[in-house]
Steps between C-alpha positions, in 0.01 A plus 500: 500500500528217252288492186310168504490503120879460482511185713545192282321176584627163381334166558762230453394139463765253608554155349366326810168691476575759766453869425692811602354848508775758448466877537773729370540876502739588214628834632618372839569143385312368802339162443282282721369154426282245671431137428129432454316179570352350179146518633516863619358788296767738372289816542481473878873447534576778251331768713658375823847486347450840338432662839817344644698606192379859523597512867849374412532762225394773744775390741757508220386850402540624859840339558799736478715450192 
C-alpha cells in the first residue's frame, strides 16, 4: 500500500493560463498529470486524480519485477 503522505502534488501554471496538476511518487518514480480548465476547482480534480494515481501505483506494486 502506498503512503499518501509521500505523494507529491505540483500545480503548474503555464504561460497561456492553463494549469497542470502533477502527482509524483518519489520511490517508484511514477508520475501522472492532468491539464485543468482555468475555471475548475483544483480540489475536486486533486481527489479524482489521486484515486487514479493510487490505482496505478497498486498495479505497479503487483507487477512482477
